[in-house]
C-alpha positions in Angstrom: -9.5 22.0 -26.6 -12.7 24.4 -27.7 -11.1 28.0 -28.3 -13.9 30.5 -27.0 -14.0 32.8 -29.6 -15.6 36.2 -27.5 -12.9 35.8 -25.6 -11.1 38.5 -25.2 -13.3 41.3 -26.3 -16.0 39.7 -29.4 -19.1 38.9 -27.7 -21.2 41.3 -29.8 -20.6 38.9 -32.7 -23.7 36.7 -33.0 -22.7 33.7 -35.5 -19.8 31.1 -36.3 -18.9 28.3 -38.2 -17.3 25.3 -36.1 -16.1 22.3 -36.9 -17.5 19.2 -34.5 -15.3 17.1 -33.0 -17.5 15.0 -30.9 -20.8 14.0 -30.7 -22.3 11.8 -27.6 -25.1 10.0 -29.0 -26.4 9.2 -25.3 -25.9 13.0 -23.7 -26.7 14.8 -26.8 -24.4 16.6 -26.7 -21.5 18.1 -29.6 -17.8 19.9 -29.5 -16.6 21.9 -31.6 -13.1 23.5 -32.3 -14.4 26.7 -31.2 -17.3 28.5 -30.0 -19.2 31.8 -29.8 -21.4 29.9 -26.8 -20.6 30.8 -23.1 -20.5 28.1 -20.7 -22.5 27.6 -17.6 -20.1 29.6 -14.7 -19.0 32.0 -12.8 -22.5 33.0 -11.6 -23.6 33.3 -15.1 -26.0 31.1 -16.9 -25.3 29.1 -20.5 -26.4 31.2 -23.9 -28.6 29.3 -25.6 -28.7 29.6 -29.3 -29.0 27.3 -32.6 -26.5 25.0 -34.7 -26.9 24.1 -38.6 -25.8 21.9 -41.3 -26.8 20.6 -45.0 -28.8 18.0 -43.2 -30.1 19.4 -40.2 -30.6 21.8 -37.2 -30.9 21.4 -33.3 -31.3 23.7 -30.4 -28.4 25.2 -28.6 -30.1 24.8 -25.0 -26.8 24.1 -22.7 -23.2 24.8 -22.4 -20.9 23.6 -20.2 -17.5 22.4 -20.0 -16.0 19.1 -19.4 -12.1 19.5 -18.7 -11.1 21.7 -21.5 -14.2 20.9 -24.3 -16.8 23.1 -24.5 -19.9 20.6 -24.5 -23.2 21.9 -26.3 -26.4 19.8 -25.2 -28.5 20.3 -28.1 -32.4 19.0 -28.8 -32.8 17.9 -32.2 -30.6 16.4 -34.9 -27.6 15.1 -33.9 -24.8 17.0 -36.2 -21.8 13.6 -37.7 -18.2 14.4 -36.7 -16.2 16.0 -39.0 -18.3 18.6 -40.4 -18.8 22.1 -40.7 -21.8 23.8 -38.7 -23.5 27.0 -38.0 -23.9 28.5 -35.2 -26.1 31.1 -34.2 -26.7 32.5 -30.8 -29.5 33.5 -29.6 -29.1 37.0 -29.2 -31.2 38.5 -26.2 -30.7 36.2 -24.1 -26.7 36.6 -24.3 -26.9 40.9 -24.4 -29.7 40.4 -21.1 -26.8 38.7 -19.3 -23.6 40.7 -20.9 -26.0 43.7 -19.3 -26.5 42.2 -15.8 -22.9 40.9 -15.9 -21.5 44.4 -15.6 -24.2 45.9 -14.0 -23.2 43.3 -11.1 -19.6 44.7 -11.6 -20.8 48.3 -10.5 -22.6 47.4 -7.9 -20.1 45.3 -6.9 -17.3 48.0 -6.8 -19.8 50.4 -5.4 -20.5 48.2 -2.3 -16.8 47.4 -1.4 -15.6 51.5 -2.0 -18.3 52.6 0.1 -19.1 50.1 2.7 -16.2 47.4 3.2 -18.0 44.2 2.0 -16.7 42.4 -0.8 -18.3 39.6 -2.9 -19.3 36.9 -1.8 -21.4 35.5 -4.5 -23.6 36.2 -7.6 -26.3 35.0 -10.1 -27.5 37.1 -12.7 -30.2 36.1 -15.7 -32.1 37.3 -18.1 -34.3 39.8 -16.2 -32.4 40.6 -12.9 -29.4 39.6 -10.9 -28.2 39.3 -7.0 -24.9 39.2 -5.3 -24.3 38.4 -1.3 -22.2 40.1 -0.3 -19.5 39.8 3.4 -19.4 41.9 5.6 -22.1 43.6 5.4 -25.5 44.6 6.9 -27.1 46.8 4.7 -30.4 49.0 5.9 -32.9 51.0 3.7 -30.9 53.9 3.4 -28.1 51.9 2.3 -30.1 50.1 -0.7 -31.0 53.8 -1.7 -26.9 54.9 -1.6 -26.1 51.6 -3.7 -29.3 52.3 -6.1 -27.5 55.8 -6.6 -24.5 56.2 -6.7 -24.2 52.8 -9.0 -27.0 54.8 -11.2 -24.8 58.1 -11.4 -21.7 55.4 -13.1 -24.6 54.6 -15.6 -25.0 58.3 -15.9 -21.7 58.6 -17.2 -21.4 56.0 -20.1 -17.6 54.6 -18.8 -16.0 52.7 -21.1 -15.9 48.8 -20.6 -12.8 47.1 -21.5 -12.0 43.2 -22.2 -8.6 42.3 -22.2 -6.1 39.6 -21.5 -3.5 40.6 -18.9 -0.3 39.5 -17.5 -1.2 37.6 -13.8 1.0 40.2 -12.1 -0.1 43.3 -13.8 -3.7 42.6 -12.6 -3.0 41.2 -9.0 -0.8 44.6 -8.5 -3.8 46.9 -10.3 -7.0 44.7 -8.8 -8.2 46.0 -4.9 -8.5 44.1 -2.1 -11.5 42.4 -1.6 -12.5 42.7 -4.9 -12.2 38.8 -6.4 -11.0 36.1 -5.5 -7.6 35.1 -7.6 -6.5 32.9 -5.0 -9.2 30.4 -6.5 -7.5 31.2 -9.8 -5.2 28.2 -10.9 -1.6 30.5 -10.5 -0.6 28.1 -13.8 -3.1 30.3 -15.4 -1.6 33.1 -17.2 -2.6 36.0 -18.7 -5.6 36.7 -17.3 -8.8 38.5 -18.9 -9.5 41.7 -17.4 -12.5 43.5 -17.7 -11.9 47.3 -16.5 -14.7 50.2 -16.3 -13.3 53.3 -17.5 -10.6 54.1 -14.9 -13.1 53.2 -11.3 -12.8 48.9 -11.3 -10.8 46.6 -12.7 -10.6 42.3 -12.7 -10.2 39.4 -13.8 -13.7 37.9 -15.1 -14.3 35.4 -17.9 -18.2 36.1 -18.8 -19.5 38.1 -21.4 -20.2 42.4 -20.9 -21.0 45.6 -22.1 -18.6 47.4 -23.8 -20.2 50.7 -22.6 -22.3 51.5 -19.4 -25.2 53.5 -21.4 -26.2 50.1 -22.4 -27.7 49.6 -18.7 -30.5 51.8 -18.1 -31.9 52.8 -14.9 -30.6 50.2 -11.9 -33.2 49.3 -9.3 -32.8 47.4 -6.3 -35.5 45.4 -5.3 -34.9 43.2 -2.2 -32.5 42.7 0.2 -32.2 40.1 2.2 -30.2 37.9 5.2 -28.3 35.4 4.1 -26.9 34.2 7.4 -24.3 36.1 10.0 -22.8 39.4 8.0 -24.0 38.4 5.1 -26.7 40.6 2.9 -28.4 39.3 -0.6 -29.1 42.6 -2.9 -31.4 41.6 -5.6 -31.8 44.3 -8.3 -33.5 45.0 -12.5 -32.1 47.2 -15.1 -35.2 49.2 -16.9 -34.3 49.6 -20.3 -32.3 52.7 -21.3 -34.0 55.9 -23.3 
């Protein structure tokens, strides 16, 4: 099983060394004993970056989990098994995903508190994000209210903390409707918890910033109906001053 080096709170590391444990020539995938690369999941795209070693180098263009192993899809050379490689993240991509994932938590918490709607799905990108809420029926005034409340929290530059917590403790602290804890297998314990100041806590394996001040101003740019009682909000982040 690949060790995920960014957990629980090492998202700001940009480089690492690891041993190659498996190479699939047909799929052009590489498995390492440890990695900083985030694998696709939870609405967050994979990290990109590079692997290098004495006799070659490759570009990491996709990262996915496969039966406990994290497979890095590469373009370029393929390393041999059992050698040591040096990995480096595409930091701009990683940090963009960190900002948008944390912002998604902020918006989800605001909507749950003020409108009683849970997050039914989300997808983040390097330049925008979207969230589906249910049950919800927003109008333009609601959108401006959500935007204003989210930016008020961002302006407070609340700390974002990531830590492993016992499942029982996290279940007791996570508000109803904040996340689908029942979808996480019961044998997963402890869980990685992400908390924002004293306003929000929920289990999450994604990458996040350390403080809301890194997000900049949040702007809701689109709303769409996605079926009965389901509304999609799309937002962008402007660079902080």
